[in-house]
C-alpha positions, 0 to 999 in steps of 0.5 A: 901807699895811697897809690896802692890803696887806689888800686887795691881791688885789682891787686887783691883780685889778681892775687886771689885768682893767682893763688887759687891757680897756684894750688890747683895747677902748680903754676906761680900765677904770673900769667894772671898777676903780670897784666894786672901789675902792668896796668897798675904800674902805668898809673903809679908812674913806672916808666914804660921802658921798665914797666914790664921788667917791674911787673915780671920782677914783682910777679916773681916775688909774689910767686915766692909767697904763693908757691910756699903756701901751695907746696905745703898744701900739696906736701901734706897730701903727699903730692910733692916729689922731693927727690926730683927737686933735690936733683933738679934744683941747681940746674933750675936755679942756674937757668932762672938766674941766667934768664933774669939777666938775659931778659933785657936783651930779648925782644918781647914779641919774640919771647911771646911767640916762642912761648905760644908755640911751646904752649900750643904743643903742651896744651894739645898734650893735656887736652887731647886723648894722648894718655899713652903719648909719652917720651919715656917711662922715666925722667931723662938721664945723662945730659938732658937730666939737667939741661931740660930743667935748666931751660925750664928755669931760664924761660920761666924767669924771662916770662915772669912765671913759676915754671908750672906751665912747662914743668907739669906737661914735661913731667907728665910726658915722662910718666909722672902722674898729673897730681904729683906733677902739679905738687912738684911743680909748685916746689920747682916754681919756688926755686925759680922765683927765688933765683930769678927774683934775686937776679931782677933785684940786682939788675934793677938796683940804681935804675933811675926814674922808678917810683918809691917802694922799689927794691931793684925792679921789685915794687914791694907794696904791690908784691905784699898786697897781691901775695897776702891774697894769693897765700889765702887762696893757694891751699884752697886750689890745692885741696880742689886739685886733689879731689879732681879726677886725673882727666879733669885736672889735665883738661883744666891745665890744657885750657889754662895754657890755651888762655895764657897763650891767647893773652900773651899773643894779644899783648904783642 
């Protein structure tokens, strides 16, 4: 507990920013929390070989609380498409579980560059005047109806994010309005974080050398500290999101993707 009190300021700060972004953009906030957690875990003695695993797993646990608050805030404003999530949830969850188990086998640099490439195309879609650039008027049917959400769950689990970075641009490419895409992404992120978090918990159970306060790869004191701050700010972000014009929200999301990409590439 003393270790957490020593690092209270960066953890609370990361939680406040992550919560606001969760409500504003429909993301889980892992891009914000993972770097802060990685630094804190270095100071409290998490072995280097497991430090990123612990940061990702703890981030996913935080997203459960963050997105729960965000989903409720967006739902009250009619911004969640429950039909889409009822259709996708099992594919997203399956992808997330597989991603959490596969994470140990993947090289960080390869994942970062894959994410950066995807994010670059998605950022261009959100930032440039491509309002008419669509892949279809409705979300895919047939094979890709479930395959694409499964891929979103898989890579989100590997990267420790809530999936909004992928699911929001994906839905807007199929004519889903940006405000509804953001609200729906919050609920999709909740499914991802619960499924992937369980995978990281099981994967990390019994790993030697981890500090006290662990549940698998999840550091519970850090998760609780950041989650409280994030839950406070998520409704604020959601309220701001529904007051912003469509174009402003699209630009904000595009800028987020650019910054996230730069942060990830610079970490390699």
